[in-house]
N, C-alpha and C positions, 0 to 999 in steps of 0.2 A: 728407434725410436723417434724419429720423428714423423714416422708411420703413424705411431701410437697416440702421440701427440693431435695430429693433423686427423685421425679418427675420433677425439674426446672433443674435439671445435664440432667437427660434424656432425657428430650424436646431440652434444650440446644444442648448436644452432636446432635438430628436429626438436628435441627436448622445448625448447625457449617457443616453439610453435606450438605445441602441443597446450603447454602452459595459457600462451595466448587464447587456444580455440576454446579452452575449457572457460576464462575469465568472460567472453564475450558470452559462453553458455550461462556462463551465472549470473552475469549482467542483463541477459534477455528475459531469464528467469526473474529477476526480479519487479523489472519492471511489469513483466506479467502479474505479479504479482501485485503490486503497486495502484494496475489499471483495475485488477479485480477487487483490490480494497475500495479504491474509489468506488466503485460502481455498487460497490455491496451499502454502504455509505449513503449514497444517493437513496440507492431502497430502500433502506432505513427510514431516511427521514421524509418519504413518500409515504411508505406504510404509517408511520405515526402519526406526520400530517390526517391523514384519510382517516386513522382513528378519531383526531379531534375536531375532525369534519363531522362526521357521523356523531359525538359525541354531542356538541353544541345545538347539532341541526333535534336530536332528541332533547334536550335541556328546552332548547328555544320553545318542540311543539307542545312539551309540556306546561312551558309559562303561560302559552297561550291558550290552553285549555283552562288553566286554571284564570285567567283574564278573562277567558269566557265565563266561567261559574262564578265571579264574581261580579261582572256586567248583570247577569239574570238576579243575582240575589239584588240588586241595587234597585232592577225595576221592576222587581217583587215587591222588595219597601217599599219603591214612589207609586207602585199600586194600591197595597193595602193603608198607606198612609191619608188617601183619597178617601178611605172611606172607614177612617174612624174619626170618635167624635172627644173622646177621651185627651186632655190635656198630657197628662200624665201617659198613655199610650204612646202619643204623636212624643214626645219629648226621647221615649226611648228606640224610637225606632227611626228617629234623626240622628241620635248618635251612633247608631249601627249605623245611620250611614255614614258617619263621618270619616269609623274606622274600615268600613270597605271603601269607601273612596279614596284612603289615605292608601293601601295594601293595595288599590289599581292603582295611583299611580306612582308608588313603587314596580307595580310589576311590570308597566308602563315602561319605564326607566333601565329595567333589568334587559324587557325584552329586546330596546332597543342597541342596549349594550352587547345584547350579545347576538343581535343582524349585526352588528358593527365589525365585530371577532369574527363572525362568522366569512361575512365579506372578505377582510383582511386572510380568515386562512384558506379560502376557497381558492384565492387568488396566486398565495403563495403554493398550493397545491398546486395549481396549472402549469407554476414555475417548473416545479420539481415533477411532474409526470413527463413535460416537455424539456427536460434537464434528461431525466432516465432514458429517453425515447431516444434524445442525440448520443448518450451515452453507451447506453448496450450498441449501438450503433460502430460507434468509435470505437469500441472496445471488442467489437466480434471483428471486426477488420486490424489490428492493430496486434490483437495475439496472433490472427492468423500469423500473419507479417512475422512477428516473433517466433513464432514457434518455425515458418520455415527457414528464418535463420539460424534459430538450434539446429534444425537438422545438417543446415549446411556445414557449420562451425563445428559439428558431430564429426562428420564425413573428415572436413579436415583435421579434428584432432586424432581420427583414425589411422588418416592416411600416413601421420607423421609419427604416433606410438608405432604402426609396424616397420615404418623407415628406421626410425630406432631400435625395435627389438630386433631388425634381420642384421643391423649394425654391431650391436652390444658385442655376439661372438667374436668377432673380429682382436675384439682386446684381448689382452692376456691373463689368464684368469687371477691373477693379484690385482692387476690393474680394472679388472672388469669387475671386481666386489667390490673395491673402494667407489669405483665412480657410483657402480649402483648405489650404494648407501648414499653419496653425495646427492645423487640428481634426485634422492627420495626424502631429502632434509625440506622444509621448511618452504624457505626460496628456490628448489629448484634448481639449481646452480653448483656443476660438480668441477668446473674447470674457468683461470679467470683470467684476462689479459695482464701482463708487469707492464707498468707507464713506470720508465727508467726502474727502480727499484721498490717500487710499490703494489702493492696487490692494489687490481682499480673496484676488486669485491667489498673488502674488507677496510681499507686505505692504510695495511699495515706496511710499513717499508719492511722485507726481508733482506737478510744480511746478502751484502755483496756479491761474497763467493755464488749463493744459492742463486742470486740474480743474472749471473755471467751464466752461471750452468743451464739454466733454464733458457736463456734466449741463446744461446749458441747450439740447443736441439738433443748434447748428449748425452743430456739423464734425462727422465722426467723427475722434477720437482714438484715440492707443492709450499702451500704458503704455510711461514711457523705458525701463523696465528689463528688462521680458521680451519688450514687441513684441506684446501682445495687444491688440486691438481693448479701450475701455474705455466703461461709461457711466453 
């Protein structure tokens, strides 16, 4: 009986290491996803900012062309006024000049605003591009390192799984079946140590007779609460 318990303890040790290795693998994979997500966010921000810069440049160019057109109209009207003799015609042209100059003032204000926004956006784009470049290098380095660790943890997991599978047939058929079912449970624990009369896995106090029997190794006992083997 003692041999069976010893085998179970050793099997649990192997399986604990399997779980530990697989947990580290998952942690590394989450880290990779975090790096990839961060890089994607920076890429999206950079692309969005590039689009905004292009849009601002197009709008700025359009407004500058509109301003040139208004300036051209103003010059033509000013030249025409010098040739007019009728007060009515002169007044009409002056009114048109007022309208054009108002439009010009508003357009110049709009252009200045576009220029300020463009300058701010170009600075932001420059920062994003620099951050993207740095992040691409760092992400590549970190992911390569994490993939190496995943390989190492996988090799470790495979090693302990093989040891577990090699030793498992040493249990009697009944105990092997029960142990396998328990190890396949969510927490992967099939055997627990007693602390006095208390199961250290579920903190349940087993009957004194069972605790004594488990401690003496005369019989293979299980926790009356969680069903795990106890020793």
